[in-house]
N, C-alpha and C positions, 0 to 999 in steps of 0.2 A: 212292725215289721213290713221291712219292702221282700222283694227281689223274688226268687226261686222257695216257697215255703219247703218243697222238697228236700232244699239243702239245708234244710235250717233245723229241721223233724226230726224226730225220731219214723221208727222203721210202723212202731206203735202207733205214732199219732199218728200215721199216710190212712194203718187197715182202720181204725176208730173210725175217719172224719171223710171212708172211700161212702156216697149218698146211694151205692145198687148193688145188689146182688147177682151173681152167675148166674144162669139156667142152663141146665143142661144143652141149649144148642151150638151147636159148635161148627166153624169151620175149621180148613188149617192153612195154613201163608204162605206162599211160596218158597218161604223158607222154613216151612215147616213147623212151625209153630201154629197150638193147637191155641181157638181166638170164641172166647163166647159171647155168647148177649144178655147185654145186662139188664136187670129190670135195677127198676129202685128202690129202693128201704123207702123213704119218705124224698117228702115235697119238695121242689128246686121251680117256686115260687117266680121266679129273674126266666130258665126259659121254658114253663109252660109243665112242667116236670112233676105226678102226679106220681103220687105212689101205686104199686102197680105196673108205671107205664113204660111199657117195654123197651132200650132203645138197643146200641150196634154194636160194634164184635169187641171186645177189650182185651188182653192176652196177659195172661195174671200178672209180666211184671213190668208190664205199662202201669201210667198213673193216670186213673183222673180222680183228677177232689176240683174240693173247695166245688163252688156252683158252676164249674163243664156239664159240661154233658157233650154223649155223644147217640145223636140219631143214626133213623133208617137202617143203612145194610153198610152204613163208615166201620173203619179200621180203624185199630187203633194199638200195635203189639210191638216186640219186640220190648225194649228200655221209654218207649219216646213213654213220655209226660202234656198231657189237656187239663188245665189250671186255671181257678181262677174262675170266669164267668167266661170263658173258652166257648167255642165249640165245632166238630165233628157234622155231617151230612151226608142225605148222598152219598154217593159208593164213594165217598174221598177218603183217603187212607195217608192218620197219619205209624212212621214206625223208623227203624232204627235209633238212635238217643235222642231225633226231631221235640223240637217246645214248640206250644201255638200255650197263649198264652193272656191274660188280659182277660180284653171283649172281642178280640180276633179271631176268626170264621173258615173253614175251609170246608166247603161242599164239593158239589157239582164230581165232575172223577177226579177234582186239585188231587194228590200229592205231595206232602213236607216229610220228607224224611234225612236220611246220613244224621250230620252235627247241627241243619238250620232251627233258625229259629222264628213263627209270625207271631208280633204280640201286638199287643196296642192298641185300635180298635183297625189291624189291615185284617184283608181277605185275600183267600187265597182260592183260587172257584174257574171251575169246565172244566180244562180236562189241562190248564195249569199243572208245573211242582217248582218243589224251593225242596234246595237239597248239598250236599256241603255244609261251608260253614256260612252261609246265605243269613245275612236273614230283612225280616219285611216287618218296617216297624208300624209305629205313629198310623195312619188314614190309609196308609196302600197298597191299595187293589194290585192282585196281580190277577192278570184275568186270560179266555181264550186256550191261545193253545204254547202260552212265553212260559220263560225257563229265567228261570233264578238260581246260577250254580256257584260251584269256589268259595271263592271270599266275598263276594258279589256282595253289597248297599241298599234297598231298596226303603226311604222310609218319608217322613215331610205328606206331603200332598199327591204325590210321583205315580201311575200309574204305568206300568208294563202290559200291552197286549196286548192281540193278533200270534202273530206268526215270531216275535221278540226271543230271544239269547241274551240275559245277562249275567256278563260271567267275568272270571276270577278279580280282580281287586274293585272291579266298578265300583260306584257311585251315584247311584238317580233320588235328588232326592230335590224339595220344595215342589212343584205345582210338574214339571216333564211329564212329560206324555212319549213311551218309546213304543215304537209299533215296529223294529227292529235289529239289529243284532247289533251292541254295544258294546267291548270288552274294555278294561283295566289292565290290559295285559301288557309291566318293562320291556321299551323299544328293545 
């Protein structure tokens, strides 16, 4: 079976396959949602997580499944999904309807939100953010203060960094390096 397991499994499957429980430690997101620190209820060897390890903060409507994990003070809220072997750490935030999957990493103070997807072996870190309907996939990193938004796509071994803004219908791929603004807007 390929694709997003959350769209092909029942709610029962999701709840049974959560590898954590919610603790009493909470925070309130800017949207007013209560999120809870998680604690592992089974080992996740691929993440170095053992039973009893505390993780980051997850909302009750968000999904963290498979061997995915949320570390530190990272937050996953709203209807966001983190699955596969993905992880979110540091002070990173994943929210809205965003998805982080595969072996993707979101860390530092990065944000992934809206309907954005970060997948494969992609990394989003530093103060970077990916939003809207943007996609960052394959081995592509987005970092520093870079922003990828709109319907932009970053994939392959492309890198987006510095103060770059990649937006509209822009496609950045191959071995491209972008550290300045690029748009795919129609004339």
